[in-house]
LOMI-679281 format. One line per field, with one value per residue (C-alpha): residue in one letter; x, y, z. Coordinates in steps of 0.1 Angstrom, whole numbers, plus 5000, padded with zeros to 4 digits. Each point is the difference from the previous one (the first is absolute). Layout:
! LOMI-679281
residu A:...
X X:...
Y Y:...
Z Z:...
//
This chain:
! LOMI-679281
residu M:D:T:A:I:P:E:E:L:R:M:L:Q:S:T:V:R:Q:F:V:E:N:E:V:M:P:L:E:S:E:Y:E:E:E:L:P:Q:E:V:R:A:P:L:Q:A:Q:L:R:E:M:G:L:W:A:L:S:V:P:P:E:Y:G:G:A:G:I:N:T:L:G:M:A:L:V:I:E:E:T:H:K:S:M:L:S:R:N:L:I:G:G:G:V:N:P:L:L:Y:G:A:S:D:Y:L:K:E:K:Y:L:H:P:V:V:R:G:E:A:R:S:A:G:A:F:S:E:P:G:A:A:G:D:L:G:G:I:Q:T:N:Y:T:R:D:G:D:D:Y:V:L:N:G:T:K:I:W:I:T:K:G:H:E:A:D:H:V:V:V:L:A:R:E:K:G:T:E:R:Q:E:G:V:T:W:F:I:I:D:A:D:T:P:G:F:E:V:S:R:V:I:P:M:M:G:Q:T:T:T:A:E:F:Q:L:T:D:C:V:V:P:S:A:H:R:L:T:A:E:G:G:A:W:Q:D:A:Q:K:S:L:N:G:L:R:L:M:N:G:P:Q:V:L:G:L:A:Q:R:C:Q:D:M:A:V:E:Y:A:M:G:R:K:T:F:G:S:L:L:S:E:R:Q:A:V:Q:S:M:I:A:D:S:E:I:E:M:F:A:T:R:S:M:V:H:Q:A:A:M:K:A:D:R:G:E:D:V:R:R:E:A:Q:M:I:K:V:F:A:T:E:M:A:G:R:V:I:D:R:A:L:Q:I:H:G:A:A:G:Y:S:K:D:L:V:I:E:Q:Y:Y:R:A:V:R:A:Y:R:I:F:E:G:P:N:E:V:H:R:W:R:L:G:R:N:M:M:R:G
X 7997:4998:5033:5016:4989:5028:4991:5009:4973:4975:5008:4995:4967:4989:5010:4981:4970:4999:5003:4971:4978:5008:5005:4980:4970:4986:4997:4977:4969:5009:5016:4990:5023:5030:5015:5002:5035:4998:4993:5023:5031:5004:4995:5026:5024:4994:5008:5033:5010:4992:5022:4970:5005:5012:5003:5006:5025:5037:5020:5022:4970:4988:4977:4999:5008:4973:4998:4970:4989:5003:4979:4974:4996:4998:4975:4977:4999:4995:4971:4980:4988:4991:5015:5035:5004:5022:5011:5035:5015:5033:4996:5014:4998:5029:5010:5014:5027:5018:4993:5025:5011:4979:4968:5008:5004:4970:4975:5013:5012:4970:4976:5021:4998:4963:5002:4987:4974:5004:4977:5004:4981:4996:4964:4982:4963:5007:5028:4996:5006:5019:5032:5013:4970:5009:4998:5015:5030:5031:5022:5035:5006:5037:5007:4963:4971:4965:4973:4964:4973:4976:5006:4972:4993:5030:4993:5002:5017:4984:5019:5034:5029:5015:4989:5020:4985:5003:5000:5011:5020:4975:4995:5010:4977:4996:5033:5021:5009:4987:5017:4995:5000:4996:4979:4993:4963:5003:5017:4983:4979:4995:4964:4979:4969:4978:4998:4981:4984:5001:4978:5025:5008:5026:5003:5020:5009:5002:5029:5002:5034:4999:5033:5015:5037:5022:5038:5021:5015:4965:5001:5002:5009:5018:4979:4978:5014:4972:4980:5018:5001:4962:4994:5022:4982:4966:5013:5009:4966:4982:5020:4992:4963:5002:5009:4978:4968:5011:5000:4964:4989:5017:4984:4965:5007:5011:4968:4979:5015:4995:4964:4991:5013:4978:4968:4971:4971:4972:5017:5034:5032:5008:5033:4982:4982:5017:4993:5018:5029:5004:5000:5028:5019:4998:5013:5029:5010:5000:5020:5026:5004:5004:5024:5022:5000:5010:5028:5015:4999:5015:5029:5006:5000:5025:5023:4999:4979:4973:4966:4979:4980:4995:4989:4973:4987:5000:4982:4972:4997:5004:4976:4973:5007:4996:4966:4987:5014:4985:4967:4998:5008:4973:4975:5009:4994:4967:4985:5028:5026:4981:4997:5026:5003:5028:5029:4989:4978:5029:5024:4973:5001:5037:5011:4980:5026:5028:4986:5004:5031:5034:4983:4966:5000:4987:5031:5023:4981:5004:5037:5007:4981:5016:5034:4994:4989:5031:5022
Y 5710:5020:5016:4966:4994:5010:5026:4977:4975:5029:5009:4964:4999:5032:4988:4967:5020:5022:4971:4982:5031:5012:4968:4973:5015:5014:4964:4989:5010:4976:4971:4986:4971:4999:5018:4980:4994:5025:5027:4986:4996:5037:5010:4976:5012:5035:4988:4985:5033:5017:4976:4986:4963:4972:5025:4975:4979:5005:5020:4970:4982:5029:5017:5034:4986:5020:4991:4988:5036:5011:4971:5008:5035:4988:4972:5024:5021:4972:4986:5031:4985:4964:5002:5010:4975:4977:5023:5006:4966:4983:4988:4965:4974:5009:4963:5004:5025:4971:4974:4985:5019:4975:5009:5038:4998:4979:5017:5031:5020:4994:5011:5031:5008:4994:4971:4973:4999:4982:4989:4986:4970:4999:4991:4967:4991:4987:5025:5037:5020:4970:4997:4972:4979:4997:4964:5005:4976:4989:4969:4998:4980:5001:5035:5009:5007:4986:5024:4992:5022:5029:5037:5026:5038:5009:5035:5000:4966:4989:5027:4992:4985:4984:4995:5000:4971:4991:4963:4977:4968:4971:4988:5032:5024:5036:5020:4970:4990:5031:5009:5026:4989:5019:4983:5009:5003:4975:4973:4966:4992:5037:5011:5031:4981:5030:5037:5016:5035:5020:5028:5028:5002:4973:4963:4973:4965:4965:4978:4962:4983:4963:4982:5033:4995:5030:4999:5005:5031:5016:4997:5035:4991:4973:4969:5008:5035:5021:5008:5032:5011:4995:5020:5029:5000:5002:5027:5022:4995:5008:5032:5011:4993:5034:5023:4980:5006:5035:5008:4987:5018:5033:5001:4995:5026:5026:4993:5003:5034:5013:4988:5013:5035:5001:4981:5019:4984:5019:5033:4993:4984:4965:5014:5022:4970:4990:4963:5002:5019:4974:4972:5018:5007:4964:4988:5024:4990:4963:5005:5022:4973:4973:5019:5007:4963:4991:5025:4991:4963:5006:5020:4973:4974:5021:4999:4962:4996:4974:5014:4968:5016:5033:4982:4981:5032:5018:4971:5002:5037:5013:4976:5007:5037:5001:4982:5027:5029:4987:4992:5036:5014:4979:5012:5036:4995:4983:4982:5014:4982:4967:5003:4989:5037:5004:4978:5000:4969:4982:5009:4989:4965:4999:5010:4972:4974:5016:4987:4965:5000:4994:4983:5009:5029:4977:4978:5030:5013:4966:4998:5035:4993:4966:5014:5028:4975:4980:5031
Z 5336:4967:5007:4999:4964:4976:4974:4971:5012:5003:4964:4990:5017:4983:4966:5004:5013:4970:4976:5016:5001:4964:4981:5018:5018:4968:4987:5028:4982:4972:5019:5034:5009:4978:4970:4968:4988:4972:5026:5027:4978:4991:5036:5012:4972:5014:5035:4988:4984:5033:5019:5018:4993:5023:5028:5028:4981:5009:4974:4992:4986:4980:5025:5018:5035:5018:5036:5021:5009:4964:4989:5026:4987:4964:5007:5018:4968:4976:5020:4996:4968:4995:4965:5012:5029:4979:4973:5012:4993:5004:5036:5006:5028:5024:5001:4965:5012:5018:4972:4976:4969:4980:5018:4999:4962:4995:5024:5017:4970:4978:5028:5006:4963:5000:4976:5025:5027:5033:5028:5035:5013:5038:5008:4998:5004:5035:5009:4992:5032:5015:4979:5021:4989:4963:4986:4966:5002:4982:4998:4987:4968:4991:4987:4999:5024:4995:5013:5008:5015:4994:5003:5000:5001:4978:4987:4962:5003:4967:4982:5015:4979:5031:5036:5033:5019:5037:5007:5028:5001:5001:5036:5017:5019:5009:4996:4991:4965:4982:4968:4972:4963:4968:4973:4964:4992:4972:5021:4996:5031:5008:4991:5005:5012:5006:4995:5028:4996:5032:5014:4997:4963:4999:4992:5018:4989:5013:4991:5000:5001:4991:4999:4988:4995:5009:4994:5031:4983:5004:5038:5015:5036:5018:5006:5030:5003:4987:5031:5009:4964:4997:5032:4987:4968:5017:5024:4971:4984:5032:5005:4965:5006:5019:4971:4976:5020:5009:4963:4996:5032:4991:4966:5015:5027:4974:4981:5031:5009:4965:4998:5034:4991:4969:5009:5015:5020:5016:4991:5015:4988:5013:5012:5025:5016:5033:4994:4966:5016:5026:4974:4981:5031:5013:4966:5000:5035:4992:4968:5018:5026:4973:4980:5030:5008:4964:4997:5034:4992:4965:5015:5025:4972:4981:5030:4999:5031:5006:4991:5005:5028:4982:4968:5018:5017:4967:4983:5026:5006:4965:4983:5025:4998:4963:5001:5024:4979:4968:5016:5013:4966:4984:5026:4994:4963:5006:4969:4978:5022:4997:4962:4975:4988:5026:5010:5037:4997:4982:5028:5026:4985:4994:5035:5016:4988:5020:5033:4986:4978:5016:5029:5015:5025:5027:4998:5003:5030:5016:4993:5012:5033:5004:4996:5024:5026:4994:5005
//
């Protein structure tokens, strides 16, 4: 599998790794969750100079055009520190690539330049893992649409300048009538009703739409034609869950190995204990398997093939793998791993969300099993 990864992508991965290790990790003793803007801005300026900005965006829109495999390699490196997870900016909602020139100028280009922040609103209080159960609805009023409903669990949604919202035509059910809209955060009738702190060093938001008027020019898909686009978007997110949690797990594994080789108990190094060796080995085996799954699926996606099945398997396998790897690293470190002196406890909390986000693992298992029974 490694021989299939082009040398230029290996070089890109190495460059990102060095940046994270040299520029970001030293800041972890001072900042836990996020970097303040006065620290973040110079780092992002440095990334721009290095050509590490808007990596996944096609060149015609000002990006580097890095493929799915390349982004998997990059994301694994950026997720080795909580502070660099979202440092490389410029990523846009792929729906905007096919949008009108007006929407590209208003939303796509500012996001690529890092001048605007976007968010995507899928989930609702009664429909999180079940996308077909959304109730946020719209009605047509001349050249406008009127939206009503509630959206929840939008990561950093309260900081977004605009939001891509999934809604359905009033009176439709399940996959019918589903449409994407893009809404400015200051639009009348659009309100951030609640900011919700989460366990893993992040915050989400709840939105309330009350007779929110959206111009027809802000409709991103044909009326009722958004179901496949929504599934494609989620499939991409699920696939990238793999490298995200691999980054968290690999960092903790590296720390566990280093600690075991220097820590003595009862006159012997931890690295000489068979139980510790087995824990390290189990973690290495599971990460190798996950990384192989991710790279194979990414290559398949880059060939334009359907990766729905692979994305679901990666979502389940990778997120549960990372929880076990980080748990072992914490156990090897003992009290030090449980303390806030090290990032392990932070990762232990952060990784738990991945079994829920982009659809609970139980739902993906059910769908995989159901589809296998259907042939």
